[in-house]
C-alpha positions in Angstrom: 21.2 -11.8 15.3 18.3 -9.4 16.0 17.7 -6.6 13.5 15.1 -3.8 13.6 13.9 -1.6 10.7 12.2 1.7 11.5 9.7 2.8 8.9 7.6 5.5 10.5 5.7 6.9 7.5 1.9 6.9 7.7 -0.4 4.6 5.7 -0.6 1.3 3.9 0.9 2.6 0.6 4.2 3.7 2.1 4.4 0.5 4.1 4.0 -1.5 0.8 6.6 0.7 -1.0 9.3 0.0 1.7 8.8 -3.8 1.7 11.6 -4.5 -0.9 14.1 -2.6 1.2 13.1 -4.4 4.4 13.3 -7.7 2.7 16.7 -6.9 1.3 18.0 -6.4 4.8 16.5 -9.8 5.9 18.1 -11.6 3.0 21.5 -10.0 3.4 21.8 -11.2 7.0 19.8 -14.4 6.4 17.3 -13.8 9.2 13.8 -12.4 9.6 13.8 -8.8 10.9 11.5 -6.8 13.2 9.8 -3.6 12.0 8.7 -0.6 13.9 5.7 1.0 12.1 2.6 3.1 12.8 -0.7 1.5 13.5 -2.3 3.0 10.3 0.3 1.1 8.2 -2.0 -1.9 8.9 1.2 -4.0 8.7 -0.2 -6.6 11.1 -3.1 -7.3 8.8 -1.2 -7.9 5.6 2.4 -9.0 6.5 1.6 -11.9 8.8 2.6 -14.4 6.1 5.8 -12.6 5.2 8.7 -14.9 6.1 11.2 -12.1 6.1 9.5 -10.3 9.0 9.7 -11.4 12.6 8.0 -9.0 15.1 5.8 -6.1 14.1 6.2 -3.4 16.7 3.6 -0.6 16.7 4.8 2.9 17.1 2.1 4.5 19.2 2.3 8.2 18.2 -0.6 10.6 17.5 0.7 13.5 15.3 -2.4 15.6 16.2 -3.2 14.8 19.8 0.4 14.1 21.0 -1.0 11.7 23.5 0.3 8.4 22.2 2.3 6.0 24.4 5.5 6.8 22.4 4.9 10.6 22.1 7.0 13.2 23.7 9.9 12.8 26.1 8.1 10.2 28.2 7.1 8.4 25.0 10.7 8.3 23.9 11.6 6.7 27.2 8.8 4.2 26.8 10.0 3.3 23.3 13.6 2.9 24.6 12.3 0.4 27.2 10.3 -1.5 24.6 13.3 -1.9 22.3 15.7 -2.7 25.2 13.6 -5.8 26.0 14.3 -7.3 22.6 18.1 -6.6 22.6 18.5 -5.7 19.0 22.0 -5.9 17.4 21.4 -3.6 14.4 18.9 -1.0 13.4 18.1 0.4 9.9 16.3 3.8 10.2 14.5 4.9 7.1 14.4 8.6 8.0 16.7 11.4 9.1 15.3 11.8 12.6 17.8 12.5 15.4 15.1 11.3 17.8 15.2 7.7 16.5 19.0 7.8 16.4 19.1 8.7 20.1 16.4 6.2 21.0 18.4 3.5 19.3 21.6 4.4 21.1 19.9 4.5 24.5 18.2 1.2 23.7 21.7 -0.3 23.5 21.7 -1.0 19.8 25.3 -1.1 18.8 25.1 -0.8 15.0 22.9 2.0 13.7 22.4 2.6 10.0 20.3 5.6 9.0 19.5 8.2 6.4 21.8 11.3 6.7 20.7 13.3 9.7 18.8 16.6 9.2 18.4 16.1 5.5 14.7 15.3 5.2 14.0 18.1 2.7 13.6 16.9 -0.9 14.2 13.3 -0.2 12.9 11.1 -2.9 10.6 8.4 -1.5 12.1 5.5 -3.4 15.6 6.6 -4.6 16.7 7.7 -1.2 15.9 4.2 0.2 17.6 2.6 -2.8 20.8 4.6 -2.2 20.7 3.9 1.5 20.5 0.1 1.1 23.1 0.1 -1.6 25.5 2.2 0.5 25.0 0.2 3.8 24.7 -3.4 2.6 25.7 -3.2 -1.1 22.4 -4.5 -2.5 20.6 -3.1 -5.6 16.9 -3.2 -4.7 14.2 -3.4 -7.4 11.0 -1.4 -6.6 8.6 -4.3 -6.9 6.9 -5.0 -3.6 5.4 -8.4 -3.0 2.8 -9.5 -0.4 2.7 -13.2 0.4 -0.5 -15.1 1.1 -1.1 -18.7 2.0 -2.4 -20.9 -0.8 -5.0 -22.2 1.6 -6.5 -18.8 2.2 -6.6 -18.1 -1.6 -8.4 -21.3 -2.4 -10.9 -21.0 0.5 -11.8 -17.5 -0.6 -12.2 -18.6 -4.2 -14.7 -21.2 -3.1 -16.5 -18.9 -0.7 -17.1 -16.2 -3.2 -17.7 -18.5 -6.2 -14.9 -16.9 -8.2 -15.1 -18.4 -11.7 -12.0 -18.6 -13.9 -14.2 -18.3 -16.9 -15.1 -14.8 -15.8 -13.0 -11.6 -15.7 -12.8 -10.9 -12.0 -12.1 -7.2 -11.4 -11.2 -5.4 -8.2 -12.6 -1.8 -8.2 -10.8 0.4 -5.6 -13.4 3.1 -5.6 -12.4 4.7 -2.3 -9.6 7.0 -1.3 -8.0 8.8 1.6 -8.7 12.3 0.3 -11.6 14.0 -1.5 -9.3 15.1 -4.5 -8.2 11.5 -5.0 -11.7 10.0 -5.2 -12.8 9.6 -8.8 -16.5 10.3 -9.2 -18.8 7.3 -9.4 -20.0 8.3 -12.9 -16.5 7.5 -14.3 -16.5 4.1 -12.7 -20.1 3.4 -13.9 -19.3 4.5 -17.5 -16.2 2.2 -17.5 -18.3 -0.7 -16.1 -21.0 -0.2 -18.7 -18.3 -0.4 -21.5 -16.8 -3.6 -19.9 -20.3 -5.2 -19.6 -20.8 -4.8 -23.3 -17.6 -6.8 -24.1 -16.8 -9.2 -21.3 -18.3 -11.6 -18.7 -17.2 -10.0 -15.5 -17.6 -10.0 -11.7 -16.8 -6.7 -9.9 -15.5 -6.5 -6.3 -15.9 -3.0 -4.9 -13.4 -1.9 -2.3 -13.8 1.2 -0.3 -13.6 2.7 3.2 -16.4 3.6 5.6 -16.4 7.4 5.5 -19.5 9.2 4.2 -18.1 10.3 0.8 -16.6 6.9 0.0 -19.9 5.2 1.0 -21.8 7.6 -1.3 -19.6 6.6 -4.3 -20.2 2.9 -3.4 -24.0 3.4 -3.1 -24.2 5.2 -6.4 -22.4 2.4 -8.2 -24.5 -0.3 -6.5 -27.7 1.5 -7.6 -26.9 0.8 -11.3 -28.3 -2.5 -12.6 -25.4 -4.1 -14.4 -25.7 -7.5 -16.1 -22.9 -8.8 -13.9 -22.5 -9.2 -10.2 -21.1 -6.5 -8.0 -19.9 -7.5 -4.5 -19.1 -4.8 -1.9 -16.1 -5.5 0.4 -16.5 -2.6 2.8 -17.7 -4.8 5.7 -14.6 -7.1 5.5 -11.3 -6.6 7.2 -8.1 -6.4 5.2 -7.1 -10.0 6.0 -10.3 -11.1 4.3 -10.0 -8.8 1.4 -6.4 -9.7 0.4 -7.2 -13.3 -0.9 -10.2 -11.9 -2.9 -7.8 -9.4 -4.6 -5.4 -12.3 -5.3 -8.2 -14.2 -7.1 -8.9 -11.2 -9.4 -7.6 -10.9 -13.0 -7.1 -7.1 -12.8 -7.6 -4.1 -10.6 -8.8 -0.6 -11.3 -8.1 1.7 -8.3 -8.0 5.2 -7.2 -4.7 6.2 -5.6 -5.6 4.3 -2.4 -4.4 1.5 -0.3 -6.0 -1.0 -2.7 -3.8 0.1 -5.6 -0.7 -0.6 -3.6 -2.0 -3.9 -2.1 -3.3 -5.3 -5.4 0.0 -4.5 -7.3 2.0 -6.1 -4.5 -0.2 -9.2 -4.7 1.0 -9.5 -8.4 -2.3 -8.2 -9.9 -2.1 -5.9 -12.9 -3.4 -2.6 -11.5 -4.7 0.4 -13.4 -4.1 3.4 -11.1 -6.3 6.4 -11.5 -4.2 9.4 -10.5 -6.0 12.7 -10.2 -4.0 14.7 -7.5 -1.0 12.6 -6.5 2.6 12.5 -7.8 2.9 10.0 -10.7 5.4 8.0 -8.6 2.6 6.6 -6.4 1.0 4.9 -9.4 4.0 3.8 -11.4 6.7 2.5 -9.0 5.8 -1.1 -9.5 5.9 -3.1 -12.8 2.4 -4.2 -12.0 1.0 -0.6 -12.1 -0.5 1.1 -15.2 -1.2 4.8 -14.4 -4.1 6.8 -16.0 -3.8 10.5 -15.7 -6.5 13.3 -16.3 -7.2 14.2 -19.9 -5.1 17.3 -21.0 -2.3 16.7 -18.5 1.2 15.5 -19.3 1.9 14.4 -15.7 0.1 14.6 -12.4 1.1 15.9 -9.0 -0.4 17.5 -5.9 -2.9 20.2 -6.9 -3.5 18.8 -10.3 -7.2 18.4 -9.2 -8.1 16.3 -12.2 -10.6 13.8 -10.8 -13.3 14.8 -13.2 -11.0 14.5 -16.2 -10.2 10.7 -15.9 -11.5 9.2 -19.1 -13.4 5.9 -18.8 -12.5 5.1 -22.5 -8.8 5.3 -21.7 -9.3 3.0 -18.7 -11.0 0.5 -20.9 -8.2 0.7 -23.6 -5.6 0.0 -20.9 -7.8 -2.8 -19.6 -7.9 -4.5 -23.0 -4.1 -4.1 -23.5 -3.5 -5.9 -20.2 -6.0 -8.7 -20.9 -4.5 -9.2 -24.4 
């Protein structure tokens, strides 16, 4: 039996969030399933060791330029051809798009399971998926994504980076996809100074390559801490994942690293300044910190300067104890 799951949301975070639902389908039918995802989900880089996933098919669509291989009418025809080659028996579509419904039909997929058509408005990211899987295959799914890594890669990385179990190894996810999500370097620096006074630590600094993220990284690296700071920005995701797995704890902006570290089973403090609370609390491995003076956080909270380093440290201590 060949099964396809279509998850066309953008980014690593949403890909991680949908993993439990994809895996539930695989376990229900006792077979690995293929997934159709966007390139920027980076699925190929972090799902290669997942036994529940067979093929990773990239959906080549550019929402801005509209010139992807799967864009437009011709692109739909190209996607139909791609799916026909594999001869899927079932498809689970995690959206309400008529386009994917029609593509699946023209690709000859006999059993099509999908969110209700034309009802995208006000869909809850996680609850809608839970209800969908419960209704279609009668499985209650826990929102606790997990990423699998080989033991060999974990041990080799531990040796390569001299990761010592006697130290507290901390992933610091200091980057972020948007300017309102990036906590200022001063807040990370103040937290690191507090930690340095109390623990023997090693810091692994994870961020992207754009100018503003690199500026935050540079400002942190300028400070002379007692403990080692290692920048990860020149590594690819496949190299970074086993480093994260070797850490005791993560402190991250709302970024791909908060999703990845929690899915690797690492207790993750998520600094939420301008994103719905859901994105930093859907996993039991997540511990959200919101801006001082706020009761919750959502879009346009704009609270990146009000994240309290003392509160980060207090949560850090609770987790370690």
